[in-house]
C-alpha positions in Angstrom: 0.0 0.0 0.0 1.2 3.5 -0.6 0.6 6.4 1.8 0.6 9.7 0.0 1.0 13.2 1.4 2.4 12.1 4.8 4.7 13.9 7.1 7.8 12.0 8.0 9.9 12.8 11.1 13.5 12.2 10.2 14.8 10.2 13.1 18.4 11.5 12.7 17.4 15.2 12.7 13.9 15.3 14.2 12.9 17.5 11.2 9.4 17.2 9.8 9.2 16.5 6.1 5.7 17.0 4.8 4.3 15.9 1.5 6.1 12.6 1.2 4.8 9.3 -0.2 5.9 5.9 1.2 5.1 2.3 0.3 4.3 0.3 3.3 3.9 -3.5 3.8 1.0 -4.7 6.1 3.4 -5.1 8.9 4.3 -1.4 8.8 7.7 -1.8 7.1 8.6 1.0 4.7 9.7 -0.7 1.4 10.0 2.3 -0.8 9.7 6.0 -0.6 9.5 9.1 -2.7 11.9 10.7 -3.0 13.9 7.4 -2.9 16.0 8.5 0.0 13.0 9.0 2.3 14.1 8.1 5.9 12.4 5.7 8.1 10.9 7.2 11.2 7.7 8.7 12.4 5.0 9.2 9.8 1.7 11.1 10.2 -1.3 10.5 8.0 -3.4 13.4 6.6 -5.5 13.5 9.8 -2.4 13.8 12.0 -2.4 10.3 13.3 1.1 9.0 14.0 2.3 5.8 12.3 5.6 4.4 13.4 7.5 2.7 10.5 10.7 0.7 10.4 13.0 -0.3 7.7 13.7 -4.0 6.8 16.8 -5.1 8.7 19.3 -6.1 6.0 20.7 -8.9 8.1 17.2 -10.5 8.5 16.5 -10.1 4.7 19.8 -11.9 3.9 19.0 -14.7 6.4 15.6 -15.2 4.8 17.1 -15.2 1.2 19.8 -17.7 2.3 17.4 -20.0 4.1 15.0 -20.1 1.1 17.8 -20.9 -1.3 19.3 -23.6 0.9 15.9 -25.3 1.4 15.3 -25.5 -2.3 18.8 -26.6 -3.2 19.4 -28.9 -0.2 22.4 -26.9 0.9 22.7 -28.4 4.4 26.0 -26.5 5.2 24.2 -23.2 4.8 21.2 -24.3 6.9 23.5 -25.6 9.6 25.2 -22.1 9.8 21.9 -20.3 9.8 20.3 -22.5 12.5 21.2 -21.7 16.1 22.4 -24.7 18.1 19.3 -24.6 20.2 16.8 -23.9 17.4 13.3 -25.1 17.8 11.4 -26.1 14.6 7.7 -26.9 14.8 5.5 -28.2 11.9 1.7 -28.1 11.7 1.6 -31.5 10.1 3.0 -33.4 13.1 2.8 -30.7 15.9 6.1 -31.8 17.2 9.1 -29.6 18.1 12.3 -30.6 16.5 15.9 -29.6 17.1 18.7 -28.8 14.7 19.6 -32.3 13.8 16.0 -33.3 12.9 15.5 -30.0 11.0 18.6 -30.7 8.8 17.3 -34.3 8.2 13.9 -32.9 7.1 15.6 -30.6 4.5 17.8 -33.4 3.3 14.7 -35.6 2.8 13.3 -33.0 0.4 16.1 -33.6 -2.1 15.5 -37.4 -1.8 11.7 -37.1 -2.3 11.4 -34.6 -5.0 12.9 -33.6 -8.4 12.9 -30.0 -9.6 11.9 -28.7 -6.1 11.3 -25.0 -6.2 9.7 -22.1 -4.3 7.3 -19.8 -6.2 5.1 -16.9 -5.1 7.4 -16.1 -2.2 6.1 -13.2 0.0 7.7 -11.9 3.2 6.8 -9.5 5.9 9.6 -8.5 8.2 9.2 -8.1 11.9 11.5 -6.7 14.6 12.5 -10.3 15.6 12.4 -12.1 12.3 9.9 -12.5 9.5 6.8 -14.3 8.1 7.1 -16.0 4.7 4.4 -17.4 2.5 5.5 -19.7 -0.2 4.1 -22.2 -2.7 6.5 -25.1 -3.1 6.3 -27.1 -6.3 8.2 -30.0 -7.8 7.9 -33.5 -9.2 7.8 -36.5 -6.9 10.1 -39.5 -7.4 7.0 -41.3 -8.9 6.8 -38.5 -11.5 3.7 -36.9 -10.0 3.4 -33.1 -9.9 3.5 -31.6 -6.4 2.3 -28.3 -5.0 1.9 -27.2 -1.4 1.3 -23.8 0.3 3.5 -23.1 3.3 3.8 -20.3 5.8 6.8 -19.9 8.1 7.2 -17.7 11.1 10.9 -17.3 11.6 12.6 -15.8 14.7 16.2 -14.6 14.5 18.7 -13.4 17.0 22.4 -12.5 16.6 22.4 -13.4 12.9 20.9 -16.9 13.4 17.5 -18.5 13.3 16.3 -19.5 16.7 12.8 -20.7 16.0 10.6 -21.7 13.0 6.9 -22.5 13.1 5.9 -23.9 9.7 2.3 -24.3 8.6 1.6 -26.2 5.4 -1.4 -27.2 3.3 -0.7 -30.4 1.3 1.8 -33.2 1.8 5.0 -31.2 2.3 
């Protein structure tokens, strides 16, 4: 969504900058601004209501990109580096919490069970402590059947690593 004719309070200077437009995700993250160098900070709508906006933490975006690529390609070394030693992974299909070893085994099994495994329609919303990702996974099963499943992950990060994942899926992921 775009907010037009808003006043942004530059957090560095405290100066009000009226007449700006910003693109905002549903979570309140500013993803684009006009002019392009629009600062993150306090934003007021046309009625004077304050909206607090934040920028996407670059480190969290890099973690999200790296995890997605590693899941699709089966890059267990990358996943092992991204996962904290005490990570907790929960899946809706079995409602069981897993640790790092079991999580790595699950990703390894994807490469054994599917050919041409890929993620399409990937959408993310960044949060102060991680992100939410919605994805459609597609591929071909080892019995040559097409496969598609919708998945949503809530991922928590701390110190550059993933500390918790809650994954919800529709289909036989």
